[in-house]
N, C-alpha and C positions, 0 to 999 in steps of 0.2 A: 490767449490772443487771437490761438487758430477758431473758435468759435465765434466770433467776432465778427473778421473776416469771411468768413462760413456764409454768417449772416447777411454782412453787407453784397455777398455774391447771390445773394437771393435764396439764400437755405435756411433753415429754421433756426432758431436761437437756443434751442436745449432738441438734444439730441436723445427723442425720445424711443427710438428703436434700439440705441444702446444700450438704452433705461433699461426698456422693458429684459432686452435679451441677457446681461448681467443678474437682475433680479433671477431671473427663470434660471438662472447657474446657481446663482450662489445665495438666492434666499428661497429654494423651494417651498412653495407653500404646504402643508400638511393638511394634506382632503382630508384624511377619513378624521382628524380632529376637528376641522375646520363642518363638516358633516353633522358631528353628532354637537356641535355646539348650540344649546340652545334660545341665544339672542340672534337673530336675523342683521344680514350685513348689509347695508344700502351703499349702491356708489353712485355717484354725482357726475353725470354727464353735460354737455350743451351740445341744446337740439341746434344745429347750425342754421335751419330756418328762422329761430325765433330767436335765439338766443338766449333763450329761457334752459331753467335746468329740467335734466330727464332724472326719476331715479330709477333704476337699475339692480331688485334685490339677486344679491349674486347667490351662486347656486356652484357646487361643486363643476357641473358641468360649463357654465360659461364663465367661468376661473381658471380653465386648463389650457 
């Protein structure tokens, strides 16, 4: 109910800041294992100006 009230008051439906923080603290990515992985990982984001997808190749530098 809290999130719904927060959303109606002009807040975000999903608390992505909390999700990001808890993920960093509890499910830390093993960057060494990631760097040694031979299969590339791409992250998909949405370009605000067009609404289209943007594909970003994940690296240990941009995942920290």
